[in-house]
N, C-alpha and C positions, 0 to 999 in steps of 0.2 A: 671594699668588701672582699671577703675571702671567697674562694670558689665554692666552698661548702654552703655558705649562706646564699649566694647567688643561685645555686642549683636548688636549694630548698624553696626559695622564693619563686623560681621559675616553675617548679613542679606543683606548687599550690594550685588547686582548682580556682578558677576565676569565678567569682559569684557576681551575677548580674543583679542590678537593683530590682527589687520586687516590682512586678508589674501591677499596676492598678487594675483590679478586676472590675469589669463593667459588663452588665448583662447585654445580651444581643438586643433585647427590646429597647434598652436605653440608647444603644448606639444607633439602632434603626430610627428611633424618634429623633435623635440629633441630626441624622442625615436628612430625614424628611423635613425638619425644621429649616435646615440650611438650604435645601432645594427650594422649599416654598418661599424663602426670602428673596429668591430671584425670579419669582413668578411674573411680575410686571415686565421685567427686562426680557424674559423669554417670550412672552406674548407679543411684545413690541417687535422682536426679531422675526417671529413667525408671521405677523401681519406684514412686516416689511418685505419678507420673501414672497408672500402671497400677492402682494400688490406690485412687486417689481416686474417691469417689462423685460429686464435683463435675465431674470431667473428662468430656468428651463421650465416647461409646462409641468414636468414630473415634480420638480421641487415646489412649484406653486400649489399643486394639488395636495402634495404631502403636508405642506404647511397649513392649508385650509382644513384638511382632515384632522390634523393635530389640534387645531383651534376648536373645531366642532366637538371632537371627543372630549376635550377638557371642559367645554362649556355645557354640553348636553349629555355626555356619556356615550359609550359605544352603543351602536344599534344592537338590539337583542337578536341572537342567533336562534332560528327555529331548530327544534329537535326532530330529527327524522326517525320514523318508526318503520323498519322493514321486518322481514321474517324474524330475525334474531335481534330485534331493535332494543334501543335503550329503554323505551317505555315499558316493554315486557319485563326487563330486568328490574326496573324500579317497582313495578307491580308485584313481582315475586318477592323482593326484599320487604316490601310493606306487608305482604301476607305472612312472611316468616316472623317479622317483628311484632306486628299488631295482632295477628291471628295465628299463633303457632300451631294450633290444633288442625287448621286447614291445610297447613304445609306438610303434614305428615302423610297426606295422600300421595305425595311425591310429584315428580314431574315439574316441568316449568311451563306447562301449557296453561291456557287461560281457564279460569273457573267456568264451569257450564251452568 
């Protein structure tokens, strides 16, 4: 090849093959499916750690919690309501959305 042809070939932009576009939802679904296919093995490992006398107490408790969370769900966390609490904010949002005329009076204090 001549130098001109080699330079022309080298300066050509390299085109990568077109990437197959997949939606994030599809990818997430595939990941979940793959992870779920290992459920039995993962549970066996967790149960093995939980029952193992050689495992540290922290590892045993962690494995037991993971098993319970997957079988029964995580325990519900109570919502605390202090002076500027979450419940007051939820109440105010509800007033604005459901009863917009009562929110015109202003303030985020409680209705009397």
